[in-house]
C-alpha positions in Angstrom: -0.1 0.1 -0.1 1.4 3.4 -1.0 0.6 6.2 1.0 0.6 9.8 -0.5 3.6 12.0 0.7 5.6 8.9 1.8 8.9 8.6 0.1 10.2 5.4 -1.7 14.0 5.2 -2.2 14.5 3.9 -5.8 18.6 3.8 -5.7 21.6 4.9 -3.5 23.0 6.7 -6.4 21.5 10.0 -8.2 19.0 9.5 -11.1 19.6 11.1 -14.5 16.5 13.5 -14.8 15.7 13.0 -18.6 15.9 9.2 -18.2 13.3 8.7 -15.7 9.8 7.3 -16.7 6.9 5.3 -15.1 4.8 3.3 -17.6 1.3 4.3 -17.7 1.5 7.0 -15.0 1.2 10.7 -15.6 4.1 12.9 -14.0 1.6 15.0 -12.1 0.8 12.1 -9.9 4.5 11.9 -8.4 7.4 14.1 -7.7 11.1 12.8 -7.5 14.2 13.9 -5.7 16.7 13.1 -8.5 19.6 13.7 -6.3 18.5 11.3 -3.5 16.6 9.0 -5.9 13.6 9.2 -3.7 10.1 9.0 -5.3 7.1 10.7 -3.7 3.5 9.9 -4.5 1.0 12.7 -4.9 -1.7 10.3 -6.0 -1.0 6.6 -5.4 -1.3 4.5 -8.7 -4.4 2.5 -9.1 -2.4 -0.7 -10.3 -0.7 -2.9 -7.8 2.5 -2.7 -9.8 4.2 -0.2 -11.8 7.3 -0.3 -14.2 9.8 2.4 -13.5 12.9 3.0 -15.6 15.7 5.2 -15.1 19.5 5.6 -15.4 21.9 6.7 -12.6 25.0 8.7 -12.6 28.0 6.8 -11.3 28.0 8.8 -8.1 25.7 10.6 -5.5 25.3 14.3 -6.5 24.8 15.7 -3.0 26.8 13.1 -1.1 28.8 14.7 1.6 32.5 14.3 1.2 35.0 15.2 3.8 38.8 14.1 4.5 38.2 14.0 8.4 35.5 13.9 10.7 36.3 16.8 13.2 34.3 15.2 15.9 36.4 12.3 15.9 39.4 14.5 16.2 38.1 16.0 19.4 36.9 12.7 20.7 40.1 10.8 20.1 42.8 13.3 20.4 46.0 12.7 22.5 45.4 15.9 24.7 42.4 15.3 27.0 39.9 18.0 27.0 39.5 19.5 30.5 36.5 21.4 31.8 37.2 24.8 33.2 38.6 25.1 36.7 36.4 25.7 39.7 37.9 27.1 43.0 37.8 23.6 44.5 40.2 22.5 41.6 42.6 25.5 42.2 42.9 24.8 45.9 44.1 21.2 45.2 47.0 22.4 42.7 50.5 22.3 43.8 51.2 25.6 42.3 48.6 28.3 42.2 49.2 30.8 39.5 46.2 32.8 40.3 44.6 34.9 37.2 47.6 35.3 35.0 46.8 36.5 31.6 49.3 35.6 28.9 49.5 37.0 25.4 52.2 37.3 22.8 53.6 35.8 19.5 56.2 33.5 18.2 57.2 33.8 14.6 59.6 32.3 12.1 60.9 33.7 8.9 63.2 31.8 6.1 65.1 33.8 3.8 67.1 32.4 0.9 68.3 33.7 -2.5 70.9 33.1 -5.4 74.2 34.0 -3.8 73.5 33.3 -0.1 72.7 30.5 2.3 69.3 29.7 4.1 68.7 32.2 6.9 66.3 31.4 9.7 65.2 34.4 11.7 62.5 34.0 14.4 61.1 36.1 17.4 59.3 35.7 20.6 57.2 38.2 22.5 55.3 37.4 25.6 53.5 39.5 27.9 52.2 38.3 31.4 49.8 40.2 33.7 47.6 39.5 36.6 47.5 38.4 40.1 49.5 35.6 41.7 47.8 33.5 44.5 48.4 35.7 47.7 47.7 39.2 46.1 51.0 39.5 44.5 50.5 41.7 41.1 52.8 40.5 38.2 53.6 42.4 35.1 56.2 40.9 32.6 57.4 41.3 29.1 59.9 39.1 27.6 61.3 39.5 24.0 63.9 37.5 21.9 64.4 38.4 18.4 66.8 35.7 17.5 65.4 32.3 19.2 67.6 29.6 18.0 66.5 26.3 16.9 68.1 23.8 19.2 67.4 19.8 19.1 67.1 19.9 23.0 64.8 22.9 23.2 64.8 26.7 23.0 66.2 29.4 25.3 66.3 27.8 28.9 67.9 30.5 31.0 66.2 33.8 31.5 69.5 35.8 30.9 69.6 34.3 27.4 66.6 36.5 26.3 67.0 39.8 24.5 64.8 41.9 26.7 63.3 40.9 30.1 61.0 43.3 32.1 59.5 41.8 35.3 57.7 43.7 38.0 56.0 42.3 41.2 53.8 44.4 43.4 52.3 43.8 46.8 50.7 46.4 48.5 53.4 49.1 48.9 56.3 47.2 47.8 57.6 46.8 44.2 
């Protein structure tokens, strides 16, 4: 039994519009979603069987194509997703860094030419501001305009940076 408005999937591929025919049925009695190959009856046929002929494209026209599912990247990534901290979690931590805001940039530049070797320039710029755990105000600016590429890491000592400005303030003391 065919009910009006109910869809009937004819194929998994998209139908070529000029190739679709139903023998003995007027095209006003049905609508066809060519991309999804779904037949919708406006008026059901009086016969118990109908003969449908069509050709299909070798692919589905509106099929979604994506290289990676981004939901799976979030769910199965190596770094766990942590919920925002609440006060109870902050009190359990070994080091409480308070409400420190960090901003900055890190850049790499590669230069090369006909009569020169490859040159790698890099820079680092970090600004820190905020309150530490027991009401100590912190302001810091650290810049380094030639961060070396080292196999064991980058600048490891504070005196290896180009410019360092750090200010701690608590009540009247700086």
